C-alpha positions as CSV (number, residue, x, y, z in Angstrom):
1,M,-32.2,10.1,-3.4
2,D,-29.2,7.9,-4.5
3,T,-29.4,4.2,-5.0
4,T,-28.2,3.4,-1.4
5,D,-30.7,5.7,0.1
6,A,-33.5,4.3,-2.0
7,E,-32.7,0.7,-0.9
8,A,-32.5,1.7,2.8
9,S,-35.8,3.4,2.5
10,I,-37.5,0.4,0.9
11,R,-36.1,-1.8,3.7
12,W,-37.6,0.6,6.3
13,M,-41.0,0.3,4.4
14,A,-40.7,-3.5,4.2
15,R,-40.2,-3.8,7.9
16,L,-43.6,-2.0,8.4
17,V,-45.3,-4.0,5.7
18,L,-44.2,-7.2,7.4
19,T,-46.4,-6.4,10.4
20,A,-49.5,-7.2,8.2
21,E,-51.7,-10.0,9.4
22,E,-54.4,-10.0,6.7
23,S,-53.7,-7.9,3.6
24,V,-51.2,-5.5,2.0
25,M,-51.7,-3.3,-1.0
26,W,-48.2,-2.0,-2.0
27,C,-47.7,0.7,-4.5
28,L,-44.1,0.7,-6.0
29,G,-44.4,4.1,-7.6
30,D,-40.7,4.7,-8.3
31,I,-40.0,1.4,-10.1
32,L,-39.7,2.5,-13.7
33,P,-37.8,1.5,-16.9
34,S,-35.7,4.6,-16.5
35,T,-34.3,3.2,-13.2
36,P,-30.9,1.5,-13.7
37,D,-31.2,-2.3,-14.0
38,E,-29.0,-3.0,-10.9
39,S,-31.1,-0.6,-8.8
40,V,-34.4,-2.2,-9.9
41,T,-33.1,-5.7,-9.1
42,K,-31.9,-4.7,-5.7
43,R,-35.1,-2.9,-4.8
44,L,-37.4,-5.6,-6.1
45,R,-35.3,-8.2,-4.2
46,I,-36.1,-6.4,-0.9
47,V,-39.8,-6.3,-1.9
48,R,-39.8,-10.0,-2.9
49,R,-38.3,-11.1,0.4
50,A,-41.1,-9.3,2.3
51,V,-43.8,-10.6,-0.1
52,T,-42.6,-14.2,0.2
53,E,-42.6,-14.0,4.0
54,L,-46.1,-12.5,4.1
55,A,-47.4,-15.1,1.6
56,D,-46.1,-17.9,3.8
57,Q,-48.3,-16.4,6.6
58,G,-51.4,-16.4,4.4
59,V,-51.4,-12.6,4.0
60,E,-53.2,-11.3,0.8
61,I,-50.8,-9.2,-1.3
62,K,-51.5,-6.9,-4.2
63,L,-48.9,-4.8,-5.9
64,V,-49.6,-1.5,-7.7
65,C,-47.2,-0.3,-10.4
66,R,-47.3,2.4,-13.0
67,Q,-48.1,1.3,-16.6
68,E,-44.6,2.1,-17.8
69,A,-43.2,-0.5,-15.3
70,L,-45.6,-3.2,-16.4
71,N,-44.8,-2.5,-20.0
72,E,-41.1,-3.3,-19.3
73,N,-40.7,-7.1,-19.5
74,R,-37.7,-7.3,-17.2
75,I,-39.7,-5.5,-14.5
76,L,-42.9,-7.4,-15.1
77,Q,-41.3,-10.8,-14.9
78,Q,-39.7,-9.9,-11.5
79,L,-43.1,-8.7,-10.2
80,K,-44.9,-11.8,-11.5
81,A,-42.3,-14.0,-9.9
82,M,-43.5,-12.7,-6.5
83,Q,-46.9,-14.3,-7.1
84,P,-49.1,-11.6,-5.7
85,Q,-52.9,-11.9,-5.9
86,A,-52.9,-9.2,-8.5
87,L,-50.8,-6.6,-10.3
88,I,-52.7,-3.4,-10.6
89,V,-52.0,-0.4,-12.9
90,G,-51.7,2.8,-10.9
91,A,-50.8,6.3,-11.8
92,S,-49.3,7.3,-8.5
93,P,-45.5,8.1,-8.5
94,Y,-45.5,7.6,-4.8
95,N,-44.5,4.6,-2.7
96,I,-47.5,3.7,-0.5
97,A,-48.4,0.5,1.4
98,I,-51.8,0.0,3.0
99,V,-51.5,-2.6,5.8
100,D,-54.6,-4.5,7.0
101,S,-56.7,-1.5,5.8
102,E,-55.7,0.2,9.0
103,M,-52.2,1.6,8.5
104,A,-50.9,3.7,5.7
105,V,-47.1,3.8,5.1
106,F,-45.7,6.5,2.9
107,R,-42.1,6.3,1.7
108,H,-40.7,9.6,0.4
109,G,-38.7,9.7,-2.8
110,T,-40.7,9.8,-6.0
111,T,-39.9,10.1,-9.7
112,D,-41.0,13.7,-9.5
113,D,-38.9,14.5,-6.4
114,P,-35.9,12.1,-6.3
115,Q,-34.1,14.1,-3.7
116,S,-36.7,13.6,-1.0
117,S,-36.2,11.0,1.7
118,G,-37.8,9.7,4.9
119,G,-41.3,8.3,5.5
120,I,-44.6,8.7,7.3
121,V,-46.8,6.2,9.1
122,I,-50.5,6.9,9.7
123,H,-52.5,4.6,11.9
124,D,-56.0,5.6,10.8
125,S,-58.4,3.2,9.1
126,T,-60.3,6.1,7.4
127,V,-57.1,7.4,5.8
128,A,-55.9,3.9,5.0
129,G,-59.2,3.0,3.4
130,A,-59.3,6.1,1.3
131,F,-55.9,5.5,-0.2
132,H,-56.7,1.8,-0.6
133,H,-59.7,2.8,-2.7
134,L,-57.7,5.2,-4.8
135,M,-54.9,2.7,-5.4
136,A,-57.4,0.1,-6.4
137,I,-58.9,2.2,-9.2
138,G,-57.5,0.8,-12.5
139,E,-57.5,-2.2,-14.6
140,Q,-55.7,-5.4,-13.6
141,P,-53.7,-6.3,-16.7
142,E,-52.4,-9.6,-15.3
143,E,-53.6,-11.5,-12.3
144,S,-51.0,-13.7,-10.7
145,H,-52.6,-16.0,-8.2
146,P,-50.3,-17.3,-5.4
147,A,-50.5,-20.9,-6.9
148,Y,-51.5,-22.5,-3.5
149,L,-52.1,-25.7,-5.4
150,D,-49.1,-25.6,-7.8
151,T,-46.3,-28.0,-7.0
152,T,-43.8,-25.7,-8.7
153,A,-44.5,-23.0,-6.2
154,D,-42.0,-22.2,-3.4
155,A,-41.2,-25.5,-1.9
156,A,-41.5,-24.4,1.8
157,R,-44.8,-22.7,1.2
158,H,-46.2,-25.6,-0.8
159,R,-45.1,-28.1,2.0
160,N,-46.9,-25.9,4.5
161,L,-50.1,-25.8,2.6
162,V,-50.1,-29.6,1.8
163,R,-49.7,-30.1,5.5
164,V,-52.8,-27.9,6.1
165,L,-54.7,-30.0,3.5
166,D,-53.6,-33.2,5.2
167,L,-54.9,-32.1,8.6
168,M,-58.1,-30.8,7.1
169,S,-58.7,-34.3,5.5
170,K,-58.2,-35.9,8.9
171,G,-60.7,-33.7,10.7
172,F,-58.3,-31.9,13.0
173,T,-59.7,-28.9,14.9
174,D,-58.2,-25.5,14.1
175,D,-56.4,-25.3,17.5
176,A,-54.9,-28.8,17.2
177,A,-53.9,-28.3,13.6
178,A,-52.3,-24.9,14.4
179,K,-50.3,-26.5,17.2
180,V,-49.1,-29.3,14.9
181,T,-48.0,-26.9,12.1
182,G,-46.5,-24.3,14.5
183,M,-48.8,-21.6,13.0
184,S,-51.1,-19.2,14.9
185,V,-54.8,-20.3,14.8
186,R,-55.5,-17.1,12.8
187,T,-52.8,-17.9,10.2
188,Y,-54.0,-21.5,9.9
189,R,-57.6,-20.4,9.3
190,R,-56.5,-18.0,6.6
191,H,-54.8,-20.9,4.8
192,V,-57.9,-23.0,5.2
193,A,-60.2,-20.3,3.7
194,T,-57.9,-19.8,0.7
195,L,-57.5,-23.5,0.0
196,M,-61.3,-24.1,0.3
197,N,-61.8,-21.2,-2.2
198,E,-59.2,-22.6,-4.6
199,L,-60.7,-26.1,-4.4
200,G,-64.3,-24.9,-4.6
201,A,-65.1,-26.9,-1.4
202,R,-68.1,-26.2,0.8
203,S,-66.6,-27.7,3.9
204,R,-63.1,-28.4,5.3
205,F,-63.6,-32.2,5.1
206,Q,-64.7,-31.8,1.4
207,A,-61.6,-29.8,0.7
208,G,-59.4,-32.5,2.1
209,V,-61.2,-35.2,0.0
210,L,-61.0,-33.1,-3.1
211,A,-57.3,-32.6,-2.5
212,A,-56.8,-36.3,-2.1
213,R,-58.7,-37.0,-5.3
214,T,-56.6,-34.6,-7.3
215,G,-53.4,-36.1,-6.1
216,L,-52.3,-33.2,-3.9
217,L,-52.0,-35.6,-0.9
218,T,-50.0,-38.3,-2.6
219,P,-47.0,-39.6,-0.6
220,A,-44.6,-37.7,-2.9
221,L,-46.2,-34.4,-2.0
222,R,-46.8,-34.9,1.7
223,P,-44.6,-32.9,4.1
224,H,-41.7,-34.8,5.6
């Protein structure tokens, strides 16, 4: 598979990954130090666009890579910049994504068979669950949390989350808050659950109060 084919194949896979509503575990089996720099950058740029869009929707993202890739600083830094929930060491040379634990997406083209191309999509929770389990076996050398409360995170994402915190502190119902933010109720609730966990809050109102106390709802940080 040449560079152009590989990039087109990753775009195909990314489109399917973007259908996720809850979680994605994405194995980037053919991203290795032996891959030319330009090709790695282009492939990871496609992955990053998809990951950023999913993170903005509150989807949990874990990336699985081979040890050789994580040992290479140029690759590791690009992966960490995507701010997944975790980077997991995996031995698989394959490109697999498990979407919402219900769909398994296989992109052909591996380090062992670079001439193969195409892909397979399997809508079966049993199959997806089995591959999810296999991909999760391995240590997590570096966790990279999505920095929901970090003001240096992606500006649009941070603005979105501060708005959620603001509405939580004011006691808005989920339906009303989702309408104000333009999110679906499901997406809004995912943001709320993540923020409560990050803040260690037992209630939505408490999360809003804690956010205010820590300065997250100061005028400078409020959404315009």
